[in-house]
Structures are given as C-alpha cells and as structure tokens.
N, C-alpha and C positions, 0 to 999 in steps of 0.2 A: 505494499500498499504504499502512496505518496506522503511523504512527510509532511508535517505542518508547517513545517517551514519552507518546502516547496508548494505547497498550498497558497501561503501567503504571499509568495514571490509570484505566484502567477496571476492570484487576485491584482495583486497592484501591476504587473504588466498589461494586463487586461485592459485595468481602468485607464491607461494611460494611452491605450491603441485607441480604447472607445472614445476617450474624450478628444480626439482628432477627426472624429465622424461628424458630419453632418446627422440632423434629426431623421431626413430622409434617409441615407446611407443605414441609419441606425433601426430602423423600422424594416428594411430592406434585409435585413440578417434575424431577421426572428419568424422566418419560413425555413421551410426544410430545404430547399433549393436557395442557399444564400448565393446571392451572384457576388463577382469578385470586384474587391474596391483595390482598381490597381495603381491609385496615386499612393495608397499606402502600403502597397504589397502584398495584399489580400489576396488570395487565389480564392475562385468558386468554390463551393463544398457542397456537395447533397449529403444530408444527416440521416438518411433512410438507408437502413441496412441491417439483414437479417439473419442470427445463427443458432436457430433454437437446437438444433441438435447436429450442429455443422453449418458451412458457410452456406446459405440459401439464395438461389435465384443468381448466380453470378460464373454459372458453367461448372466444370469439374472441382467437386471437392469431395472428402470424406463425409460420406452419410451413416451417422452414429445412431444406434436405435433413438426411438421419440422418444421423447423427454418422460413421459408416462413409465416407459420401459424403464427408462434409469434410474427412475426412482425407485423401481421396483429392486434394481440390485443392492439397495439400501447400504451402498458402500460410497459414502461421502469422497474417500480417497481417491479412488478410482474415477470419480465425477471429474474432480478438480483435473487430472489428468487429462480426461477428455477436454475439459472445457481450454486447457492450455496449448492442446493440440488443436482445436477449432481457432483458436486466438491466432497462433501463427500462421493459419492459413487465412485468417483475416487480413494480417498483416502483409503478408505475401503478395495475396492479390493488390490489396493497396500500392503498396509498392513499386507495383508492376505499372498499375492504371496511371500511375502519377506521371509516368513518361508520356502522357499524351497531352500534359498540361492542365490537366482538371478531373476529377471523379464523378463520376455519375450515381444512379441511383445504384444499390447495391455494391458499392466498391469502395466505400468508406469505412471509418474504425468506429465509427457509434450505432455498435447491434440493438436494436430493440429486441433484448432477450434477458433473462428468462421470465416467462410467463409463472408468476406463482400467486396466481389465485385457487382458492378453494374448490374441490370437487364439490357440493355439496350435493350433486345429483346427478349420476352417471350418465342420463339423458342429454348433459350439455355436449354437442359437437367436439368444441375444445378440451374437453378434459384431456384428451390426448396430448395436450403441449403443457401441462400441470406436471407438478412433483403430487398429486394425487389429493387425497381430504383430510391428511392429518397436518396442523400447521408445526408440529417440531419436526417431522421429517421433512415438511418443505423445505423449512428455514433452515437444515441442516445441508439439504442438497442447494439450495439455492446460494447459501454461504460459498460452497464449495464450488460451483459454477461460474459465480461472479470473482472468486480471488484468481480460478484459473484463466477466464478473459482479462483480466485487468494487469495480471502478472506481478510480479515483487520486486518492481526497480524501485529504490526509494525516491526518483525524482521523476519518473515518466510512467504513463500507463500505455501497457500494449493495446489496448481496446477497451471503450466505455462499453459499461453493459447497461441494461435498462430495467429495470424491475418494470413490470406490467401484469396487470391494468390494474389501476389505483383509483377506485377501490371497490369491493362490494362484486364482484362482477364473474357471473358465472351462468348466462343465460338469463332469458330464453332469449336467442339470437336473433330470431324475426323481429322482437321489439325493441331490440338493444338502444336504438336511436333515440328513444323517447320514453325509456323504461325507467321507472323511479323504484328503486330496490331500498324498502323499508324494512330497517334494522335496528335492532335495540342496542342500545350501548354495550351492554354485555358482551351480546352475541358479535357486536363490532371489533373489539378489541380483543376477546378473547380468541376469536376464530378469524375474523374475514383480514383483519390487520397484525396478525400475530408475527408472520411469517417477514411481513413489510419491515417492522419494527426492528425482528433480529438481526436481519439483511444488512439494516442499515448501521446497527449498532457494530456487528461484528467485519463486516465486508466493506463496508464505503463504497456501495455502488455510486456511479459516477452521474446516474440519471434515474428517471420515474416516469412512466409513463401513465398521463390520466386515461380513464375509460371512458366509454361512450356513455353510459346511463347517469341517472340523477341518482344520490344518495339523501335519503330522508328530505327531498325536494331541492337539493343545490347539484347542480351539474359537477361530476367529477373534473373536469377539466377548468372550471370556475367557481372552485368551492372555498369559500374561506375557512369554511372549517375542517376540511379535509388537507388543503394545501398549507396553510399559514397556522393553524390552530394545533393540527396532530405530526405535519408531516415535518416543518420547520421546528416550531418550538417544542412540541413533545418529542419526536423524535430524534431533532438533531441533525436534520438532513440540510447538509450544505450544497448539493449538485442543483442539475437546471431539471427541468421539469418540460416534458415533452407531451403533447395531445397526441390522443388517437386520431388516426386519418379519417377527417372530415368532421372530427366530435365538437369543435369550435362552431360550424355552421348548423349545428343539431340543437343548439342552446337556443336560437330562435326558430328554426323551421320545424323542428318535432318536441322538444321539451317545453319551447312557448315561453321562456323566461324574460326573454328581452324582444325590442322589436324587430331589429335588425341586426347584420352582421357587425357594423360599425360599435353597436352596443355588445354583443356576443365577445368581439376581440377585446374590447376595453376593459370588460368585467374579467376576463379569462386574466391578462396582462395584470391586470392591479391585484388578481387573486394569487398570481403567482406561476402561471403557466407562462415560460420563457419560449418555448418554440412550437410553433403551429406545422403539423403535418397536415396540410389542408390550402384552401383560398381563405379563410377568413380574416387573416391577419393582414390583406391586401387592403381591408378595409380601416385600418389604424390612421391612416392620413385623414378620413373622415371624421374620425373618433377624435382626433386631436383637434380638427376646426371647430367642430361641436362642444368641445371643452368636457370629454367625457375621459380624456385621459391627457397626463401630462408628460413631459420629454425624460423628467427623474425616474418615472416607473419604466418607461420603456427603457432607458440606461441601462437600469438594473439588471433587468433580463439579458442585454446583449453583452453586458460585461460576464455574468455567468458564465453565456455559451463561447466568450472567446478564453476564459481562463480555461473552460475544456479543451480548448481545440491546443492550445498553447500545452496542456499537460500532456496532447498527445504527440507532443513534438512539431507543428505544423510551421512553428517561427525559428526551430533549431534543430541541431542533428540528435537524433534519440537511438539508442543503442539497440531499437528494433528496427532500424532501417537496412540492418544487412539479412533479413529474413528473407530468403527468395521462393522462387514457386518451387523449389526442389523437394519442399514442406507438402504441397498439395498432393493428397491422395497418396500418400509415400506409403512404401510398405512399413514403415512403423507405425504409422496410423489406423491403415486397415488393420494390422493384428490387434490395436486400442480399440475399433471399434466392434473385431472378432470377440474380445474378450469380456468387452460391456456386453454384446448381445448373448453371450455364455450366462454371463449374471442375473441379465433381466428378466429368462423366462421362469415361470413360476411354475412347478409341478403340482395341479392340485390334487390329483388322485392317480392312485397305483395301484394296482392289483397283483400286481407282479409280474406284467406285462412288459415293464422297462427295469433298466435297460435291455434292449432285445436281445434274446440270448440266440445262441450259435446255433441251434438248431432249427431256426427260423430259414427255408431255405426258397421260400417266396414272397414277396411282399407287394401290398399295392397302394399307392400313392394315389388318393382321391379328392377330388373337392375341388369348387371354384378357385380355390385360393393357393392353392397347390403350385401352380407354375406365373403365378400374377406378380408381374414386379414391382406393382404400385402398393401393395400391401408390405413391401420393406420399407417405404419412404416415408410414409406418414404425410403431412403439410408443413410447408415452411422447409422445404429440402433444397438440397444440391444437386447434382448429378453425379455420382461414383463414375470412375471408370470400368468398373466391375461389378455385376451383379450376382447375387447366388438367392435364388429361389427356391424354397421351402424343396421342390420336387429336384431341384439342381444340387442342394445342398444334398441328399439323401442317394442320389446317384452317382455322386463323385464319391460318397461314401461306405456305398454297399460292399461288404466282403466279396471275395471271390467264389463263386458257384452260387450266387442268390441271382435270381430273376424278380427283375423288378416290373409290376405293371403301372400303367398310368391312364385314369379316367379322370374328365371332370365333373361327370355326375349330375350336376344340376347347375342352373343358374345362381346368380347370387343371392337374390332376392324371389323372385315368384316361381315357382311350376310353369313349365311350357303348356300351353292349350290349344296351340291351332297344329292338328294334322302334320302338315308338311313342314313341320322345324325338327331339325336334328332332335335324338332321342338320346341324350347321355346316361339316362338311369341305367338302361340296359346294358351298355358297355360299363358301368360300374358294377354292377350286379355279378357279370361275367368275372372281371378283374377278381373281386371277394371272394369267389366260389374257388378260384385257381390259386389264393393266396394263404399263407399262413395266420398272418396279422395283416390287418387295415390298418393304414394312416389315413385318417381323415381330416380334411384342411378344409375347416369352418370359419367363418365369422364376416367380419365388416371390410369395407376400403375405406380409405380416406375421401373415396368420392361421395359416399353416401354418410359421411359424420364429419363435421368440420364447421371452418368459420362460416359466416353468412356471405354468401356468394361462391366458396368454392365446394359446395356439397350439393347431392342430389335432391335431398327433401327441400323439396322449395319452400312450401309455405312454411316450412318451420324453421328456415336458415341454415341448415345443418346442423339442427339437434336431431335426436329421435324420439320415436312416439312412445315407444317402450323399450326395455330391454331385453326381451326374448329374441331369440335368435330368427333368421327370416323363415318362412313358411317352407321355401324350397328345401333350405338344408336338413331342415327338420326332417322333411319326408324322404330326404335321401338318407338321413341315418336309418331311420326307421325300416327303409329296404334294407340296408347293409346288417343290421343287427339282426334282421329276419334269417341272412346267410348262417347267421351262428360263429363268425368267426371272431377273435379279440379286436376291439376297435381302439384304437389310438386317438383321441383327438386331438388336434393340434389348433388351435383359434388363435386367429388375429385380430384383435379390436384395439380401440383408443381408451376405453373403460369397461365396466362390467358389462357382462352379459349375463344371462341367466341360464345356467346349465341344468335346470329343473327336469328339464323334459328327457334328457340323456343323462344324467349323473348316474343314476344307478345301472345303467345298461353298459357304458363305457369301460373300458378295462384301464383306460390311462389318460388324464386331460392334462395338456400344455397350453399353459396363457402366454403368448408369446410376443403380443402387442405389435406394435409396428418395428421391426427389430432391426432396421438399417441395412446398409449392403450386402454384409455378412451374415443375414438372419438365417438362409437356410443353412450354412455351415455350423453355425450355433446351434439351431436345431437338431442338426444331424449327428454334432458331438455328443448332444444328449441322448438322442436315441439310441444309440449305440456304444454306449456309456463310456466314451473318452475323456466325459468329465460329469460331476454329478450337479444337476440343477440347484440352484442356493438362492434363486429370485423369490421375494416375499411381496403380499399383494398391496400395493398402496392405496389402492381402495377397497368398499366393501365390495362382495359379490352378492346381490339381494337374491331372495329366491324366485321373487316374480315382481314386476310392477306395481302389484298391488300394495308392496312393502315401502313404496314411497310416495312422501307427501306433496301435495299441489306442485308444479315446477316451479311455478311464480313466486313461492313463497318462502323469504329469506330468514325465516325462523330457523334456528336450529335445533329444534326439538324433533326428536323422530328421525334427526338426519346423522348417516356418517355412523362408526361406531362408538362416538364419542357420547352422541344421546340418542340411538336408536333402542328401541324397546324389543323390537324383534328378531328373533333368531335368523341369522345371516344364511345362505349356503355355504359360504366362505368367508371366513372373517379376514379384515384386514389383520396385516402381518402375518398371515398364512402362508406355509408353501413347503413342500417336503423336499428330501434331498434323497441320495441312495446309501447316506449313512445310516447308521442307528445310533442315536446321540441320547444322553443322559445327564441332567445337571445332579451335580451328588452335592455341593456345598456350596453355602453364597457368605461371606467374612463381610463385616461383620454380621452377626445373627440378627441385630435389631439395632437401631441406629437413634440417635438423640440430635436433631437438627436444628441448629437455631436462625434467625431469619440473616439474609444474605448470606448464608453459609454454603459451600459446596459439600456435597456428599459422595462418598466414593466405596464402591463395592467391589468384590472380587469374586468369580463364579467361576468354580471348576467344570468344566465339560469335558463328556469321554466320550470317544466316538467307539461303539461297541459294535459296529458293522462290519464287512469286509472290503471295503473298498475308501481312499482319502474322500474326504467332502467336507465342504464349506457350510458350517451354518451361522443364524444371525441371532444373537442373544438381544433378547428384549427387555426393557426395563418397564412397567406403567404403575402407575400411580392411582390410587383408590383411596379418595378424602372418607373418613369414618365420623358422622356425626356431624359435619360441616355445617354450622347454620344457614351456609349461601349455597345455591344451586352448582353446582359441579358436574362435570362430565362425570360419567358411569366409571368410565376407564379413560386415560392418557398415558402416550406414549411420552418417555420421559428420557429414554437413552437407548444407544441399541450399537453393537459393536460385531464385526463378522469376522471368522474364524476359519481356518482352516485344519481340519484335525485327521490324523491319520488312524489308519484301523487299529484297536487296541492301544491306543494311546489319549493322551488327558491334556489340558490346555488350562492354565490359567486366565482369566480374561478382565482386565479392570473396566471398570464402568464408571463414567464419572457423570453426578447427577447435578446441572447448574442449578443457584440459588434459587432464579425466578421460575423453575420448575415447581416449586414447592406454593407458588402464591396465585391465591383464587381471586376471581372477577367481581366485583361489587355489579348491582344494577347500574351504577353510574357509569359502569367502565374504568374505574380504577382496579387497580390492583392491589391485594393486601397480603401479608403474611399473618395467618391467624392461629394462633396455640392450639395445639387439639392433636389428636391420634390419625394417622395415615396408614396404608400399606404400600409396601414395595412387590408388585409379582414380578418374577424375573423367569422367563423361559423362551422357547424359541417360536413363539407365535403369540398370538393375543389369548390373554387366559382368561377363557370361556370354555364351558363344557364342549360346545360344537368342534374345536380346536383340537381337544383331546380325542372325540370320538373318530375325527378325521386323521388319527392318529401322529399329532404333535406330543412330545414328551412332556409327560407332567411340568408343571411351573411350580416355584418355590418362594415361600411368602416370608418379608420382611416386614416386622412391625417398627412403624417409626412413631416418634415423639417430637411434635413441633412446638419448641420452645421460643418463649417471646422475649 
C-alpha cells in the first residue's frame, strides 16, 4: 500500500496541477473519457477498464474462474496471487497501448472491480460476479483481491481497484435504474456495508463505484448519507468515487429526484461522486451558470482524480513500466488459473462414484454444457488463447483403453417440441446404455443469467425466475436415470440452483461455477482423482424457490444462512473431499475475550483417509442469550490446509475483535458482555452438514468481558 507520505505528496502535486486549469478544463476531467490538456502535458485518459476475473474486453488475457468460483476456494492467499497476475496483465496491456499516444476504453489502469455486493437472493443474475452471501468471506476475498491488484510498492499503485456497487445492490436487474432499496440501519451496516468497511480499512482501495439504485430514498451516486456521512466520515475512505454507467442520468429520468441532468450532476458532485461514467456531467456547465454548484466543489473532485493518476505513475516513471506482454496468458498464469479452478469446484455429493475407479472402461459425457466454451467464461471476461471445455478436459485425461462417448442430450432450457428437429435424447440414452458411468453436464450459461442487457431473460433483465434446473435438463436426467447407470452431475452456474429433483438419484454432484479457461482440465483432474476437491459453498443451496422471500424485499430476515430458518439442501460452507478428516482438539478449550481483543484458536486436524486432501477449517460464532437480534450463525474465521493420509496438522485461527461485536437497531456496533460459542468444523455447524458427510464440529465456550 502507498505510504501516508506518498499520498500527501500526490495530493499536493494534484492541487498544483489543478490550480493551472480553467473551470471548463476541470469540468471536462470529471467524465470517464477525460480529454487531453496539451498545454499542461496531460494526456487523454479513459477511466473505464474491467478485470473481474482477468483482464476483460481487451483481447487475449488469462481467464480465471468467475468471482463466485474463486470465493468457493476459501483461499485468500491464492486469490491475492490471482489478482497480482491479473494486474500484471492490465499493466502490460496499458504499457503497450500507450505507444499509440493515448489509451482508450478497457486499456487503462483504473479497473472497476471487484464486485462485493452480498448475494441476498440466488436469483440475482449478477451473483456470479460476487464473493457470495457472507460479509466476512466477501471481505477476506476482497481484501486479498484489492491488495493483489494495487501491488505492494510504497510509492506507486500498479492498478486502481474499485469496490462496487455501493450500496445495497443485488437486484432486481430489470428495475435497477429506478429501484429504491428500503433497508434497516441494522441490516445496512451488519450485512450490506460490512465488506466495504473492512476492505477500506484493511486494503485501502483507490476507488468506490456508486450503484444505480436508491437506498432509503437517496440515489446512491448522489447520497450525502452514503457518500459523505458513511463512506468518508465513518469508514475513512480517502479515494475517489465513480458512478455506475448512466446512473447520474437515472436520478432525474427514473428516480425523479431532480428536474434535469444539470440538477442531477450538481447533486452528485456536491454529494461526493467525483467521476461520471455516462453523459450527465456534460451538464455541469449549465449547473454552474444556474448557481447549482460552485468551482470549489468541482475542484475538489478533480484533485482527487489527478492524485490517483499521479499515484499510478502518469507524471513520472513507475516501477511497473517494465511489465511487458510476455506476462499475458503466460504459462505461469495459465497454471494459476488451473489451480484456482481446481480449488473452486465443490463436491456436494459422493456415493463412492468418485474418483472414477480403474474398472471404468466406458464413459459417457452428456449434456448441453459438456462442450460449451461460454460456460467457462462467465461475464466480464477476456479471450484466452486456449480453452478446455469439460468434454475436452475429460477426453484429454481419459486413461488408455477407456472408450468415451459424447452426446448433447437436450437443449439448455426447453424440450424439443417439433417433429423435424434433431432428437438428441435418443443419442444420449444410447451412449448411457454403453457406458459404465455417465458424466452429465447440467446447469446454466452466462447468456441466461447476468447483468441487465447481457442475458436472455429479457423482462427480468438477466435475473432468474426461479432456482430450479431447466425442464429440458430435468427430463434428460430422468431418461438417463432410467437406464440405471451411475450419474455424476457436473453443474455450471453463477449461483445456487436446486438439485432437489435429482439429489437422491445422482451418484455424485460437482458444482463447478463458470470455471475459467482451464475449467475442463480442473474437472477432469478431480473426476480421475489427480487431486481432491476442496471447494466450499459461498452461497446456500436452497431446496426450492419456495424457500426464498420476495425478491424485491431487502430485509435480511429469512435470507442466507445467517438468518434463514428452513433447512437448506446444501449449507453455506459445505463441500466434501476425497480425504476423511477428523478434528480432535481445540486449544484453548474455552476463551475469555475482552472488548477489542483478538482471540486465537489452535485446531488439530487428522486425515484418516487414503489420499492427500485439502480441507477448510471454519469457525462460526453463535451468541447465547444476547438481548439484541444477532445472526443464527456467522463465519468469523477460516483456514485452508493440506494433510497427507495418516497425518495431522495444527491449524492456527485468528478471530479479529470486531467479529464479536453486535449491531443495534440504529446501525451502531457494540461489544456486549455475555456468553457466546465458537463452533469449529469443516462446514457450517448444522445438522444437515453432518448428514451429508461433514465431520462433527467442536464447541468452544466464550465469555465476553466488558
């Protein structure tokens, strides 16, 4: 992170530079397509770039697993390595594009990633872009990602990270331009803003992007409450704020809070939105002439923006200038993408079908997603130089002498209804009849779940109507199940789907998300036992859509593992391995914790299985008899460890002081003396986890002392 002294120097340099600009020049710098000021030696700069899980929309780049898959790794250290690789590729492209004398869209150093919104509902199309439903997991992965992007030089940032979308933003996509998210102060700070606060404190991101929607009546990109009182004063954010694209125009067009774009633009700048992605800030001249805003407020935003550009090395040589295009989609980055893909896959069920045994001599790979490249990529992606689909990965890995059959089996969404169409179901049944095991590739694709305007579900803007698997795929499963061969389900999706209709009949289920360019290789490695699955669910897998509250309701009651009351099909934090783990000791056996004190546990874990495997130890907090409403459970620490067969490992877990604090109705967090329990295990400590095969968890009583 950049030192305090360097930040102060850049602010002073920015003030001097800005003082030489005319008012017209200053206003022109507040749009994402900032023009050159040749007389001051300032080049044109386009602020819009994307790197959600690799450099996006700028040609060849390494494509890592989609963000939700990386969250499933529960591996913050690996996440930081991935982000560092991504920022190397961003820098390399920028260094190359500068030779043209300017940088265009998707060529700069200011990346509008990561998305740290909370997945309160799996039907949200953009859930795939996030780190899941838990604030602490989201914060840990976001801190790692931001640190990896921005680099560790004390004077220069490698890339600017941008936390988005601030705030309380997770659908419905079709209504986002005029939607008002009504939320209590408790839910706001306990759930929706928690990861923003932690990431700002621990990683110092350069930027924050405002959301399209309103929160409790105020437009996010022009909210004095969100931008001034909370973001800058309460959280101590000292970077710049950018609007989501077109969000300032929404203030008058869809939120109807202002009369025209001049009023919207002035309100946004005065509230603290420094940079406009869109056209509204072209109306700042009119706003000044009408007395809606003064030059001082415009100058403040320009100074923030140029301090950022200076910190990126625009005005002087940077140590990152030497990064060249040899890093782009390099062998090292491809291997990193493969490793992250392996760690992102979650084994939800295994009746002994996996890893595939040596006696399997014929194998059928069936399903509409088996050989589809789009399910590797998710949204906001680049273009890898090589792709490995699930079928290709299995085909490359199949042992000598094993015969492989391939069949599409069905369309993605709906059964075929006209007589003259191809009939893929018959081919699938024939393939299954000839095979010892069926690998059935089910799920969704990025073109049917995603951001408004990008996905198929037109009237829903990319959201899903429900979480059930498409009817065509359920019919395909039924037909294959009737054949009687073991079925291993490999599912691609950006969030939870319901497996209730097939869970009892499938021999094994793998959730692989959108696994990146090497996804097929990773899946094959796990199927054939070259490595053990180690992913954990970053979202709850509900039994059906009936378990979900109304999609437009932002109250947390009944939502996510922290507040739901119904039993899930697969709990948050759950995931099996090929090992057989047991937790045998937690030291100390009880804790006395004072306010603002860090707690520490040491856990002994033993692999009693026959193969090396990696497990994630998770610690959940449960308050006992607290007078305030608290989550049923909340994740407070986790650590990933590899243990060889017959060996044990001692794992140290640190629980930060703020994990013990509870939130009042007014949104303030307090430390209350009383009793609590830490539950330590390899999955969420609920009965369903144990029933599915997770080892029992251990309890540590805690006395909270004021």
